[in-house]
N, CA, C, O and CB atoms as a CASP TS submission, in Angstrom:
PFRMAT TS
TARGET T0000
AUTHOR 0000-0000-0000
METHOD Language model
MODEL 1
PARENT N/A
ATOM      1  N   MET     1      13.792  97.389 100.188  1.00  0.00           N
ATOM      2  CA  MET     1      13.112  98.460 100.981  1.00  0.00           C
ATOM      3  C   MET     1      13.840  99.750 100.723  1.00  0.00           C
ATOM      4  O   MET     1      14.986  99.977 101.113  1.00  0.00           O
ATOM      5  CB  MET     1      13.089  98.136 102.536  1.00  0.00           C
ATOM      6  N   ASN     2      12.962 100.713  99.925  1.00  0.00           N
ATOM      7  CA  ASN     2      13.346 101.875  99.630  1.00  0.00           C
ATOM      8  C   ASN     2      13.639 102.830 101.133  1.00  0.00           C
ATOM      9  O   ASN     2      12.760 102.883 101.993  1.00  0.00           O
ATOM     10  CB  ASN     2      12.224 102.406  98.634  1.00  0.00           C
ATOM     11  N   PRO     3      14.700 103.403 101.268  1.00  0.00           N
ATOM     12  CA  PRO     3      14.927 104.412 102.295  1.00  0.00           C
ATOM     13  C   PRO     3      13.982 105.564 102.219  1.00  0.00           C
ATOM     14  O   PRO     3      13.627 106.021 101.132  1.00  0.00           O
ATOM     15  CB  PRO     3      16.303 104.917 102.212  1.00  0.00           C
ATOM     16  N   PRO     4      13.558 106.053 103.398  1.00  0.00           N
ATOM     17  CA  PRO     4      12.650 106.956 103.637  1.00  0.00           C
ATOM     18  C   PRO     4      12.891 108.374 102.710  1.00  0.00           C
ATOM     19  O   PRO     4      14.078 108.700 102.693  1.00  0.00           O
ATOM     20  CB  PRO     4      12.689 107.158 105.150  1.00  0.00           C
ATOM     21  N   ALA     5      12.285 108.977 102.194  1.00  0.00           N
ATOM     22  CA  ALA     5      12.342 110.099 101.332  1.00  0.00           C
ATOM     23  C   ALA     5      12.337 111.632 102.314  1.00  0.00           C
ATOM     24  O   ALA     5      12.752 112.716 101.905  1.00  0.00           O
ATOM     25  CB  ALA     5      10.964 109.938 100.257  1.00  0.00           C
ATOM     26  N   PHE     6      11.791 111.375 103.590  1.00  0.00           N
ATOM     27  CA  PHE     6      12.031 112.717 104.267  1.00  0.00           C
ATOM     28  C   PHE     6      12.342 112.555 105.858  1.00  0.00           C
ATOM     29  O   PHE     6      12.372 111.409 106.307  1.00  0.00           O
ATOM     30  CB  PHE     6      10.690 113.667 104.057  1.00  0.00           C
ATOM     31  N   ALA     7      12.513 113.364 106.495  1.00  0.00           N
ATOM     32  CA  ALA     7      12.647 113.336 107.741  1.00  0.00           C
ATOM     33  C   ALA     7      12.149 114.377 108.499  1.00  0.00           C
ATOM     34  O   ALA     7      12.080 115.532 108.080  1.00  0.00           O
ATOM     35  CB  ALA     7      13.761 113.178 107.965  1.00  0.00           C
ATOM     36  N   ARG     8      11.690 113.906 109.937  1.00  0.00           N
ATOM     37  CA  ARG     8      10.760 115.061 110.521  1.00  0.00           C
ATOM     38  C   ARG     8      11.372 115.401 111.493  1.00  0.00           C
ATOM     39  O   ARG     8      11.943 114.595 112.229  1.00  0.00           O
ATOM     40  CB  ARG     8       9.362 114.798 110.922  1.00  0.00           C
ATOM     41  N   LEU     9      11.363 116.636 111.668  1.00  0.00           N
ATOM     42  CA  LEU     9      12.273 117.291 112.957  1.00  0.00           C
ATOM     43  C   LEU     9      11.219 118.026 114.145  1.00  0.00           C
ATOM     44  O   LEU     9      10.601 119.085 114.035  1.00  0.00           O
ATOM     45  CB  LEU     9      13.459 118.688 112.255  1.00  0.00           C
ATOM     46  N   ARG    10      11.247 117.225 115.114  1.00  0.00           N
ATOM     47  CA  ARG    10      10.279 117.493 116.123  1.00  0.00           C
ATOM     48  C   ARG    10      10.885 117.612 117.482  1.00  0.00           C
ATOM     49  O   ARG    10      10.932 116.588 118.164  1.00  0.00           O
ATOM     50  CB  ARG    10       9.260 116.458 116.122  1.00  0.00           C
ATOM     51  N   CYS    11      11.317 118.639 117.924  1.00  0.00           N
ATOM     52  CA  CYS    11      11.977 118.971 118.937  1.00  0.00           C
ATOM     53  C   CYS    11      11.771 120.256 119.536  1.00  0.00           C
ATOM     54  O   CYS    11      10.872 120.957 119.072  1.00  0.00           O
ATOM     55  CB  CYS    11      13.105 118.817 118.655  1.00  0.00           C
ATOM     56  N   LYS    12      12.722 120.839 120.856  1.00  0.00           N
ATOM     57  CA  LYS    12      12.540 122.058 121.256  1.00  0.00           C
ATOM     58  C   LYS    12      13.666 122.860 120.200  1.00  0.00           C
ATOM     59  O   LYS    12      14.676 122.256 119.839  1.00  0.00           O
ATOM     60  CB  LYS    12      12.765 122.167 122.939  1.00  0.00           C
ATOM     61  N   PRO    13      13.465 123.897 119.867  1.00  0.00           N
ATOM     62  CA  PRO    13      14.202 124.617 118.906  1.00  0.00           C
ATOM     63  C   PRO    13      15.990 124.582 119.330  1.00  0.00           C
ATOM     64  O   PRO    13      16.891 124.456 118.501  1.00  0.00           O
ATOM     65  CB  PRO    13      13.495 126.229 118.898  1.00  0.00           C
ATOM     66  N   GLN    14      16.146 124.711 120.644  1.00  0.00           N
ATOM     67  CA  GLN    14      17.459 124.747 121.044  1.00  0.00           C
ATOM     68  C   GLN    14      18.076 123.492 120.978  1.00  0.00           C
ATOM     69  O   GLN    14      19.295 123.442 121.145  1.00  0.00           O
ATOM     70  CB  GLN    14      17.580 125.251 122.279  1.00  0.00           C
ATOM     71  N   LEU    15      17.240 122.155 120.696  1.00  0.00           N
ATOM     72  CA  LEU    15      18.079 120.924 120.583  1.00  0.00           C
ATOM     73  C   LEU    15      18.033 120.638 118.991  1.00  0.00           C
ATOM     74  O   LEU    15      18.519 119.549 118.685  1.00  0.00           O
ATOM     75  CB  LEU    15      17.457 119.598 121.554  1.00  0.00           C
ATOM     76  N   ALA    16      17.584 121.344 118.026  1.00  0.00           N
ATOM     77  CA  ALA    16      17.437 121.010 116.876  1.00  0.00           C
ATOM     78  C   ALA    16      18.807 120.839 116.080  1.00  0.00           C
ATOM     79  O   ALA    16      18.963 119.946 115.248  1.00  0.00           O
ATOM     80  CB  ALA    16      16.572 121.898 116.371  1.00  0.00           C
ATOM     81  N   LYS    17      19.679 121.671 116.372  1.00  0.00           N
ATOM     82  CA  LYS    17      21.037 121.814 115.238  1.00  0.00           C
ATOM     83  C   LYS    17      21.900 120.540 116.028  1.00  0.00           C
ATOM     84  O   LYS    17      22.564 119.744 115.363  1.00  0.00           O
ATOM     85  CB  LYS    17      22.118 123.780 115.247  1.00  0.00           C
ATOM     86  N   GLY    18      21.807 120.452 117.495  1.00  0.00           N
ATOM     87  CA  GLY    18      22.337 119.227 117.771  1.00  0.00           C
ATOM     88  C   GLY    18      21.901 117.926 117.232  1.00  0.00           C
ATOM     89  O   GLY    18      22.634 116.993 116.905  1.00  0.00           O
ATOM     90  N   LEU    19      20.585 117.985 117.181  1.00  0.00           N
ATOM     91  CA  LEU    19      20.208 116.776 116.374  1.00  0.00           C
ATOM     92  C   LEU    19      20.284 116.259 114.898  1.00  0.00           C
ATOM     93  O   LEU    19      20.239 115.128 114.416  1.00  0.00           O
ATOM     94  CB  LEU    19      19.156 116.728 116.546  1.00  0.00           C
ATOM     95  N   ILE    20      20.418 117.528 114.355  1.00  0.00           N
ATOM     96  CA  ILE    20      20.622 117.346 112.964  1.00  0.00           C
ATOM     97  C   ILE    20      22.303 116.993 112.648  1.00  0.00           C
ATOM     98  O   ILE    20      22.725 116.219 111.789  1.00  0.00           O
ATOM     99  CB  ILE    20      20.082 118.759 112.210  1.00  0.00           C
ATOM    100  N   ASP    21      23.208 117.913 113.742  1.00  0.00           N
ATOM    101  CA  ASP    21      24.604 117.207 113.571  1.00  0.00           C
ATOM    102  C   ASP    21      24.766 115.793 113.904  1.00  0.00           C
ATOM    103  O   ASP    21      25.638 115.195 113.275  1.00  0.00           O
ATOM    104  CB  ASP    21      25.589 117.857 114.377  1.00  0.00           C
ATOM    105  N   ALA    22      24.218 115.267 114.609  1.00  0.00           N
ATOM    106  CA  ALA    22      24.121 113.886 114.921  1.00  0.00           C
ATOM    107  C   ALA    22      23.548 113.008 114.012  1.00  0.00           C
ATOM    108  O   ALA    22      23.467 111.817 114.309  1.00  0.00           O
ATOM    109  CB  ALA    22      23.485 113.732 116.002  1.00  0.00           C
ATOM    110  N   ILE    23      23.102 113.459 112.853  1.00  0.00           N
ATOM    111  CA  ILE    23      22.912 112.586 111.706  1.00  0.00           C
ATOM    112  C   ILE    23      23.874 112.666 110.558  1.00  0.00           C
ATOM    113  O   ILE    23      24.242 113.786 110.202  1.00  0.00           O
ATOM    114  CB  ILE    23      21.646 112.818 111.194  1.00  0.00           C
ATOM    115  N   PRO    24      24.335 111.568 109.923  1.00  0.00           N
ATOM    116  CA  PRO    24      25.401 111.520 109.070  1.00  0.00           C
ATOM    117  C   PRO    24      24.760 112.265 107.841  1.00  0.00           C
ATOM    118  O   PRO    24      23.677 111.911 107.372  1.00  0.00           O
ATOM    119  CB  PRO    24      25.948 110.007 108.805  1.00  0.00           C
ATOM    120  N   LYS    25      25.564 113.417 107.301  1.00  0.00           N
ATOM    121  CA  LYS    25      25.122 114.108 106.237  1.00  0.00           C
ATOM    122  C   LYS    25      24.440 113.363 105.135  1.00  0.00           C
ATOM    123  O   LYS    25      23.288 113.532 104.736  1.00  0.00           O
ATOM    124  CB  LYS    25      26.146 114.764 105.761  1.00  0.00           C
ATOM    125  N   GLU    26      25.349 112.497 104.699  1.00  0.00           N
ATOM    126  CA  GLU    26      24.891 111.552 103.438  1.00  0.00           C
ATOM    127  C   GLU    26      23.509 110.887 103.542  1.00  0.00           C
ATOM    128  O   GLU    26      22.844 110.531 102.569  1.00  0.00           O
ATOM    129  CB  GLU    26      25.923 110.332 103.250  1.00  0.00           C
ATOM    130  N   ALA    27      23.135 110.753 104.896  1.00  0.00           N
ATOM    131  CA  ALA    27      21.802 110.239 105.115  1.00  0.00           C
ATOM    132  C   ALA    27      20.508 111.346 104.899  1.00  0.00           C
ATOM    133  O   ALA    27      19.343 110.993 104.716  1.00  0.00           O
ATOM    134  CB  ALA    27      21.821 109.681 106.604  1.00  0.00           C
ATOM    135  N   LEU    28      20.986 112.771 104.962  1.00  0.00           N
ATOM    136  CA  LEU    28      20.131 113.525 104.530  1.00  0.00           C
ATOM    137  C   LEU    28      20.135 114.013 103.097  1.00  0.00           C
ATOM    138  O   LEU    28      19.284 114.829 102.742  1.00  0.00           O
ATOM    139  CB  LEU    28      20.150 114.406 105.305  1.00  0.00           C
ATOM    140  N   GLU    29      21.130 113.517 102.181  1.00  0.00           N
ATOM    141  CA  GLU    29      21.306 114.049 100.756  1.00  0.00           C
ATOM    142  C   GLU    29      20.040 113.402  99.786  1.00  0.00           C
ATOM    143  O   GLU    29      19.808 112.213  99.571  1.00  0.00           O
ATOM    144  CB  GLU    29      22.927 113.551 100.145  1.00  0.00           C
ATOM    145  N   GLY    30      19.394 114.467  99.336  1.00  0.00           N
ATOM    146  CA  GLY    30      18.358 114.308  98.548  1.00  0.00           C
ATOM    147  C   GLY    30      16.981 114.176  99.168  1.00  0.00           C
ATOM    148  O   GLY    30      15.968 113.862  98.543  1.00  0.00           O
ATOM    149  N   LYS    31      17.046 114.430 100.375  1.00  0.00           N
ATOM    150  CA  LYS    31      15.886 114.319 101.357  1.00  0.00           C
ATOM    151  C   LYS    31      15.199 115.639 101.564  1.00  0.00           C
ATOM    152  O   LYS    31      15.642 116.746 101.259  1.00  0.00           O
ATOM    153  CB  LYS    31      16.367 113.796 102.740  1.00  0.00           C
ATOM    154  N   LEU    32      13.929 115.324 102.189  1.00  0.00           N
ATOM    155  CA  LEU    32      13.064 116.558 102.675  1.00  0.00           C
ATOM    156  C   LEU    32      13.143 116.479 104.186  1.00  0.00           C
ATOM    157  O   LEU    32      12.879 115.480 104.853  1.00  0.00           O
ATOM    158  CB  LEU    32      11.422 116.518 102.152  1.00  0.00           C
ATOM    159  N   LEU    33      13.564 117.727 104.669  1.00  0.00           N
ATOM    160  CA  LEU    33      13.409 117.717 106.133  1.00  0.00           C
ATOM    161  C   LEU    33      12.176 118.672 106.407  1.00  0.00           C
ATOM    162  O   LEU    33      12.010 119.798 105.938  1.00  0.00           O
ATOM    163  CB  LEU    33      14.803 118.222 106.910  1.00  0.00           C
ATOM    164  N   ILE    34      11.447 118.056 107.170  1.00  0.00           N
ATOM    165  CA  ILE    34      10.053 118.520 107.739  1.00  0.00           C
ATOM    166  C   ILE    34      10.297 119.074 108.951  1.00  0.00           C
ATOM    167  O   ILE    34      10.839 118.276 109.716  1.00  0.00           O
ATOM    168  CB  ILE    34       8.986 117.420 107.921  1.00  0.00           C
ATOM    169  N   SER    35      10.087 120.186 109.424  1.00  0.00           N
ATOM    170  CA  SER    35      10.140 120.811 110.720  1.00  0.00           C
ATOM    171  C   SER    35       8.999 121.323 111.287  1.00  0.00           C
ATOM    172  O   SER    35       8.331 122.111 110.618  1.00  0.00           O
ATOM    173  CB  SER    35      10.966 121.768 110.720  1.00  0.00           C
ATOM    174  N   ILE    36       8.595 120.973 112.578  1.00  0.00           N
ATOM    175  CA  ILE    36       7.433 121.622 113.264  1.00  0.00           C
ATOM    176  C   ILE    36       8.229 122.581 114.730  1.00  0.00           C
ATOM    177  O   ILE    36       7.563 123.038 115.660  1.00  0.00           O
ATOM    178  CB  ILE    36       6.172 120.159 113.813  1.00  0.00           C
ATOM    179  N   CYS    37       9.414 122.680 114.634  1.00  0.00           N
ATOM    180  CA  CYS    37      10.054 123.558 115.512  1.00  0.00           C
ATOM    181  C   CYS    37       9.783 124.926 115.391  1.00  0.00           C
ATOM    182  O   CYS    37      10.078 125.445 114.314  1.00  0.00           O
ATOM    183  CB  CYS    37      11.326 123.411 115.426  1.00  0.00           C
ATOM    184  N   ALA    38       9.152 125.806 116.501  1.00  0.00           N
ATOM    185  CA  ALA    38       8.806 127.152 116.390  1.00  0.00           C
ATOM    186  C   ALA    38      10.353 127.741 116.453  1.00  0.00           C
ATOM    187  O   ALA    38      11.366 127.143 116.815  1.00  0.00           O
ATOM    188  CB  ALA    38       7.687 127.685 117.626  1.00  0.00           C
ATOM    189  N   GLY    39      10.228 128.959 116.033  1.00  0.00           N
ATOM    190  CA  GLY    39      11.462 129.881 116.115  1.00  0.00           C
ATOM    191  C   GLY    39      12.489 129.480 115.214  1.00  0.00           C
ATOM    192  O   GLY    39      13.489 130.199 115.205  1.00  0.00           O
ATOM    193  N   LEU    40      12.468 128.518 114.472  1.00  0.00           N
ATOM    194  CA  LEU    40      14.016 128.241 113.743  1.00  0.00           C
ATOM    195  C   LEU    40      13.240 128.673 112.303  1.00  0.00           C
ATOM    196  O   LEU    40      12.095 128.304 112.041  1.00  0.00           O
ATOM    197  CB  LEU    40      14.899 126.222 113.844  1.00  0.00           C
ATOM    198  N   THR    41      14.050 129.503 111.434  1.00  0.00           N
ATOM    199  CA  THR    41      13.869 129.956 110.103  1.00  0.00           C
ATOM    200  C   THR    41      14.448 128.729 109.034  1.00  0.00           C
ATOM    201  O   THR    41      15.151 127.782 109.387  1.00  0.00           O
ATOM    202  CB  THR    41      14.687 131.439 109.948  1.00  0.00           C
ATOM    203  N   ILE    42      14.023 128.968 107.812  1.00  0.00           N
ATOM    204  CA  ILE    42      14.108 127.811 107.075  1.00  0.00           C
ATOM    205  C   ILE    42      15.618 128.149 106.578  1.00  0.00           C
ATOM    206  O   ILE    42      16.272 127.210 106.123  1.00  0.00           O
ATOM    207  CB  ILE    42      12.859 127.597 105.889  1.00  0.00           C
ATOM    208  N   GLY    43      16.127 129.266 106.633  1.00  0.00           N
ATOM    209  CA  GLY    43      17.552 129.416 106.419  1.00  0.00           C
ATOM    210  C   GLY    43      18.380 129.060 107.594  1.00  0.00           C
ATOM    211  O   GLY    43      19.560 128.876 107.297  1.00  0.00           O
ATOM    212  N   GLN    44      18.160 128.947 108.538  1.00  0.00           N
ATOM    213  CA  GLN    44      18.855 128.317 109.398  1.00  0.00           C
ATOM    214  C   GLN    44      19.098 126.950 109.458  1.00  0.00           C
ATOM    215  O   GLN    44      20.196 126.464 109.730  1.00  0.00           O
ATOM    216  CB  GLN    44      18.455 128.601 110.319  1.00  0.00           C
ATOM    217  N   MET    45      17.885 126.198 109.157  1.00  0.00           N
ATOM    218  CA  MET    45      18.146 124.787 109.116  1.00  0.00           C
ATOM    219  C   MET    45      18.765 124.621 107.621  1.00  0.00           C
ATOM    220  O   MET    45      19.405 123.625 107.284  1.00  0.00           O
ATOM    221  CB  MET    45      16.733 123.863 109.417  1.00  0.00           C
ATOM    222  N   GLN    46      18.547 125.511 106.935  1.00  0.00           N
ATOM    223  CA  GLN    46      19.241 124.850 105.326  1.00  0.00           C
ATOM    224  C   GLN    46      20.783 124.890 105.687  1.00  0.00           C
ATOM    225  O   GLN    46      21.486 124.023 105.169  1.00  0.00           O
ATOM    226  CB  GLN    46      18.904 126.045 103.607  1.00  0.00           C
ATOM    227  N   SER    47      21.343 125.771 106.486  1.00  0.00           N
ATOM    228  CA  SER    47      22.528 125.949 106.833  1.00  0.00           C
ATOM    229  C   SER    47      23.281 124.706 107.338  1.00  0.00           C
ATOM    230  O   SER    47      24.406 124.300 107.046  1.00  0.00           O
ATOM    231  CB  SER    47      22.491 126.919 107.693  1.00  0.00           C
ATOM    232  N   TRP    48      22.329 124.202 108.198  1.00  0.00           N
ATOM    233  CA  TRP    48      22.675 122.449 108.857  1.00  0.00           C
ATOM    234  C   TRP    48      22.839 121.424 107.967  1.00  0.00           C
ATOM    235  O   TRP    48      23.551 120.467 108.270  1.00  0.00           O
ATOM    236  CB  TRP    48      21.483 121.764 109.752  1.00  0.00           C
ATOM    237  N   VAL    49      22.105 121.507 106.579  1.00  0.00           N
ATOM    238  CA  VAL    49      21.807 120.163 105.857  1.00  0.00           C
ATOM    239  C   VAL    49      22.549 120.464 104.768  1.00  0.00           C
ATOM    240  O   VAL    49      22.870 121.614 104.470  1.00  0.00           O
ATOM    241  CB  VAL    49      20.257 119.738 105.506  1.00  0.00           C
ATOM    242  N   PRO    50      22.916 119.245 103.997  1.00  0.00           N
ATOM    243  CA  PRO    50      23.341 119.429 102.725  1.00  0.00           C
ATOM    244  C   PRO    50      22.338 120.290 101.797  1.00  0.00           C
ATOM    245  O   PRO    50      21.188 120.649 102.050  1.00  0.00           O
ATOM    246  CB  PRO    50      23.584 118.094 102.183  1.00  0.00           C
ATOM    247  N   THR    51      23.026 120.483 100.787  1.00  0.00           N
ATOM    248  CA  THR    51      22.406 121.624  99.798  1.00  0.00           C
ATOM    249  C   THR    51      21.473 120.783  99.103  1.00  0.00           C
ATOM    250  O   THR    51      20.556 121.377  98.537  1.00  0.00           O
ATOM    251  CB  THR    51      23.504 122.440  98.687  1.00  0.00           C
ATOM    252  N   SER    52      21.500 119.676  99.030  1.00  0.00           N
ATOM    253  CA  SER    52      20.556 118.537  98.158  1.00  0.00           C
ATOM    254  C   SER    52      19.361 118.366  99.268  1.00  0.00           C
ATOM    255  O   SER    52      18.348 117.897  98.750  1.00  0.00           O
ATOM    256  CB  SER    52      21.490 116.765  97.762  1.00  0.00           C
ATOM    257  N   CYS    53      19.259 118.583 100.409  1.00  0.00           N
ATOM    258  CA  CYS    53      18.173 118.272 101.203  1.00  0.00           C
ATOM    259  C   CYS    53      17.295 119.748 101.548  1.00  0.00           C
ATOM    260  O   CYS    53      17.735 120.781 102.053  1.00  0.00           O
ATOM    261  CB  CYS    53      18.776 117.485 102.561  1.00  0.00           C
ATOM    262  N   GLY    54      15.991 119.455 101.111  1.00  0.00           N
ATOM    263  CA  GLY    54      15.048 120.645 101.248  1.00  0.00           C
ATOM    264  C   GLY    54      14.391 120.859 102.246  1.00  0.00           C
ATOM    265  O   GLY    54      13.795 119.890 102.715  1.00  0.00           O
ATOM    266  N   VAL    55      14.283 121.935 102.803  1.00  0.00           N
ATOM    267  CA  VAL    55      13.492 122.158 103.847  1.00  0.00           C
ATOM    268  C   VAL    55      12.419 122.600 104.243  1.00  0.00           C
ATOM    269  O   VAL    55      12.433 123.786 103.913  1.00  0.00           O
ATOM    270  CB  VAL    55      13.841 122.515 104.290  1.00  0.00           C
ATOM    271  N   VAL    56      11.377 122.353 104.812  1.00  0.00           N
ATOM    272  CA  VAL    56       9.772 122.760 104.828  1.00  0.00           C
ATOM    273  C   VAL    56       9.715 122.697 106.582  1.00  0.00           C
ATOM    274  O   VAL    56      10.227 121.930 107.398  1.00  0.00           O
ATOM    275  CB  VAL    56       8.476 121.387 103.817  1.00  0.00           C
ATOM    276  N   ARG    57       8.861 123.853 106.700  1.00  0.00           N
ATOM    277  CA  ARG    57       8.354 124.282 108.280  1.00  0.00           C
ATOM    278  C   ARG    57       6.900 123.946 107.754  1.00  0.00           C
ATOM    279  O   ARG    57       6.381 124.206 106.668  1.00  0.00           O
ATOM    280  CB  ARG    57       8.674 126.202 108.999  1.00  0.00           C
ATOM    281  N   ALA    58       6.419 123.302 108.840  1.00  0.00           N
ATOM    282  CA  ALA    58       5.022 123.152 108.980  1.00  0.00           C
ATOM    283  C   ALA    58       4.673 123.598 110.335  1.00  0.00           C
ATOM    284  O   ALA    58       4.973 122.935 111.328  1.00  0.00           O
ATOM    285  CB  ALA    58       4.572 121.751 108.721  1.00  0.00           C
ATOM    286  N   MET    59       4.041 124.716 110.387  1.00  0.00           N
ATOM    287  CA  MET    59       3.278 125.113 111.626  1.00  0.00           C
ATOM    288  C   MET    59       1.976 124.746 111.831  1.00  0.00           C
ATOM    289  O   MET    59       1.023 125.372 111.368  1.00  0.00           O
ATOM    290  CB  MET    59       3.235 126.386 111.754  1.00  0.00           C
ATOM    291  N   PRO    60       1.867 123.515 112.670  1.00  0.00           N
ATOM    292  CA  PRO    60       0.248 123.130 113.142  1.00  0.00           C
ATOM    293  C   PRO    60      -0.215 123.989 113.941  1.00  0.00           C
ATOM    294  O   PRO    60       0.526 124.849 114.416  1.00  0.00           O
ATOM    295  CB  PRO    60      -0.006 121.821 113.892  1.00  0.00           C
ATOM    296  N   ASN    61      -1.549 123.920 114.247  1.00  0.00           N
ATOM    297  CA  ASN    61      -2.277 124.778 114.808  1.00  0.00           C
ATOM    298  C   ASN    61      -3.090 124.162 116.087  1.00  0.00           C
ATOM    299  O   ASN    61      -3.156 122.934 116.114  1.00  0.00           O
ATOM    300  CB  ASN    61      -3.092 125.321 113.768  1.00  0.00           C
ATOM    301  N   THR    62      -3.416 124.538 116.639  1.00  0.00           N
ATOM    302  CA  THR    62      -4.259 123.837 117.740  1.00  0.00           C
ATOM    303  C   THR    62      -5.763 124.023 117.613  1.00  0.00           C
ATOM    304  O   THR    62      -6.254 125.149 117.701  1.00  0.00           O
ATOM    305  CB  THR    62      -3.858 124.366 119.139  1.00  0.00           C
ATOM    306  N   PRO    63      -6.512 122.922 117.405  1.00  0.00           N
ATOM    307  CA  PRO    63      -7.802 123.026 116.944  1.00  0.00           C
ATOM    308  C   PRO    63      -8.550 123.937 117.787  1.00  0.00           C
ATOM    309  O   PRO    63      -8.326 123.993 118.996  1.00  0.00           O
ATOM    310  CB  PRO    63      -8.426 121.758 116.867  1.00  0.00           C
ATOM    311  N   SER    64      -9.279 124.534 117.314  1.00  0.00           N
ATOM    312  CA  SER    64     -10.196 125.589 118.348  1.00  0.00           C
ATOM    313  C   SER    64     -11.728 125.411 118.087  1.00  0.00           C
ATOM    314  O   SER    64     -12.078 124.389 117.496  1.00  0.00           O
ATOM    315  CB  SER    64      -9.835 127.349 118.039  1.00  0.00           C
ATOM    316  N   ARG    65     -12.397 126.059 118.365  1.00  0.00           N
ATOM    317  CA  ARG    65     -13.999 125.929 118.323  1.00  0.00           C
ATOM    318  C   ARG    65     -14.563 124.820 117.432  1.00  0.00           C
ATOM    319  O   ARG    65     -15.430 123.975 117.653  1.00  0.00           O
ATOM    320  CB  ARG    65     -14.645 127.273 117.788  1.00  0.00           C
ATOM    321  N   VAL    66     -13.730 125.106 116.243  1.00  0.00           N
ATOM    322  CA  VAL    66     -14.312 124.343 115.007  1.00  0.00           C
ATOM    323  C   VAL    66     -13.763 122.686 114.863  1.00  0.00           C
ATOM    324  O   VAL    66     -14.220 121.821 114.116  1.00  0.00           O
ATOM    325  CB  VAL    66     -13.810 125.250 113.577  1.00  0.00           C
ATOM    326  N   ARG    67     -12.716 122.583 115.769  1.00  0.00           N
ATOM    327  CA  ARG    67     -12.423 121.245 116.142  1.00  0.00           C
ATOM    328  C   ARG    67     -11.718 120.567 114.849  1.00  0.00           C
ATOM    329  O   ARG    67     -11.660 119.356 114.638  1.00  0.00           O
ATOM    330  CB  ARG    67     -13.794 120.478 116.618  1.00  0.00           C
ATOM    331  N   GLN    68     -11.161 121.659 113.976  1.00  0.00           N
ATOM    332  CA  GLN    68     -10.641 121.107 112.663  1.00  0.00           C
ATOM    333  C   GLN    68      -9.250 121.570 112.505  1.00  0.00           C
ATOM    334  O   GLN    68      -8.925 122.695 112.125  1.00  0.00           O
ATOM    335  CB  GLN    68     -11.503 121.561 111.416  1.00  0.00           C
ATOM    336  N   PRO    69      -8.308 120.427 112.889  1.00  0.00           N
ATOM    337  CA  PRO    69      -7.041 121.061 113.028  1.00  0.00           C
ATOM    338  C   PRO    69      -6.206 121.345 111.626  1.00  0.00           C
ATOM    339  O   PRO    69      -6.559 120.723 110.625  1.00  0.00           O
ATOM    340  CB  PRO    69      -6.232 120.163 113.964  1.00  0.00           C
ATOM    341  N   SER    70      -5.274 122.133 111.555  1.00  0.00           N
ATOM    342  CA  SER    70      -4.891 122.119 109.957  1.00  0.00           C
ATOM    343  C   SER    70      -3.224 122.623 110.245  1.00  0.00           C
ATOM    344  O   SER    70      -2.813 122.979 111.350  1.00  0.00           O
ATOM    345  CB  SER    70      -6.041 123.455 108.766  1.00  0.00           C
ATOM    346  N   SER    71      -2.506 122.569 109.161  1.00  0.00           N
ATOM    347  CA  SER    71      -0.862 122.582 109.281  1.00  0.00           C
ATOM    348  C   SER    71      -0.830 123.520 107.910  1.00  0.00           C
ATOM    349  O   SER    71      -1.512 123.315 106.906  1.00  0.00           O
ATOM    350  CB  SER    71       0.129 120.766 109.192  1.00  0.00           C
ATOM    351  N   GLY    72       0.094 124.565 108.098  1.00  0.00           N
ATOM    352  CA  GLY    72       0.544 125.671 106.859  1.00  0.00           C
ATOM    353  C   GLY    72       2.054 125.260 106.694  1.00  0.00           C
ATOM    354  O   GLY    72       2.886 125.650 107.513  1.00  0.00           O
ATOM    355  N   PRO    73       2.392 124.479 105.638  1.00  0.00           N
ATOM    356  CA  PRO    73       3.793 124.374 105.351  1.00  0.00           C
ATOM    357  C   PRO    73       4.194 125.247 104.425  1.00  0.00           C
ATOM    358  O   PRO    73       3.455 125.615 103.511  1.00  0.00           O
ATOM    359  CB  PRO    73       4.168 123.153 104.949  1.00  0.00           C
ATOM    360  N   CYS    74       5.335 125.631 104.576  1.00  0.00           N
ATOM    361  CA  CYS    74       6.245 126.752 104.111  1.00  0.00           C
ATOM    362  C   CYS    74       7.597 126.522 103.511  1.00  0.00           C
ATOM    363  O   CYS    74       8.399 126.150 104.367  1.00  0.00           O
ATOM    364  CB  CYS    74       6.486 127.562 105.176  1.00  0.00           C
ATOM    365  N   SER    75       8.032 126.612 102.475  1.00  0.00           N
ATOM    366  CA  SER    75       9.528 126.239 102.177  1.00  0.00           C
ATOM    367  C   SER    75       9.973 127.549 101.389  1.00  0.00           C
ATOM    368  O   SER    75       9.355 128.612 101.343  1.00  0.00           O
ATOM    369  CB  SER    75       9.739 124.710 101.196  1.00  0.00           C
ATOM    370  N   ARG    76      11.001 127.282 100.872  1.00  0.00           N
ATOM    371  CA  ARG    76      12.107 128.600 100.357  1.00  0.00           C
ATOM    372  C   ARG    76      12.842 127.914  99.498  1.00  0.00           C
ATOM    373  O   ARG    76      13.432 126.963 100.010  1.00  0.00           O
ATOM    374  CB  ARG    76      13.203 129.386 101.534  1.00  0.00           C
ATOM    375  N   ALA    77      13.099 128.165  97.726  1.00  0.00           N
ATOM    376  CA  ALA    77      13.936 127.435  97.113  1.00  0.00           C
ATOM    377  C   ALA    77      15.312 127.741  97.328  1.00  0.00           C
ATOM    378  O   ALA    77      15.718 128.871  97.597  1.00  0.00           O
ATOM    379  CB  ALA    77      13.650 127.452  95.913  1.00  0.00           C
ATOM    380  N   VAL    78      16.097 126.628  97.196  1.00  0.00           N
ATOM    381  CA  VAL    78      17.501 126.963  97.559  1.00  0.00           C
ATOM    382  C   VAL    78      18.077 127.824  96.577  1.00  0.00           C
ATOM    383  O   VAL    78      17.853 127.661  95.377  1.00  0.00           O
ATOM    384  CB  VAL    78      18.361 125.763  97.704  1.00  0.00           C
ATOM    385  N   GLN    79      18.975 128.939  97.123  1.00  0.00           N
ATOM    386  CA  GLN    79      19.367 129.869  95.973  1.00  0.00           C
ATOM    387  C   GLN    79      20.672 128.983  95.577  1.00  0.00           C
ATOM    388  O   GLN    79      21.383 128.601  96.507  1.00  0.00           O
ATOM    389  CB  GLN    79      19.694 131.661  96.443  1.00  0.00           C
ATOM    390  N   GLY    80      21.004 128.655  94.314  1.00  0.00           N
ATOM    391  CA  GLY    80      22.389 128.031  93.961  1.00  0.00           C
ATOM    392  C   GLY    80      23.084 128.951  92.838  1.00  0.00           C
ATOM    393  O   GLY    80      24.196 128.656  92.398  1.00  0.00           O
TER
END
C-alpha cells in the first residue's frame, strides 16, 4: 500500500501549529499539505513543515442561491 501523497489540515487556526508539530516531520516530507484554516498564510504554514512539503490553501465557500459550492485553491512556490 502506498503512503498518502497529501495531508489535510482542517481545524481552528489557533490549533494548527500544535497539530502540525505533533506530526513527525519525516511523515510530511515530499507531501502536499492542504489547509482550509482561515487566517493562516501559506508562509506561516511553510515555516512549520519541511521544505520538501508543499502547502496549498483551499478556501471553500458556502453555497448560496445557486447551490453550487466551489473552492479556490492557492499556493506559493517555495523559494530555494
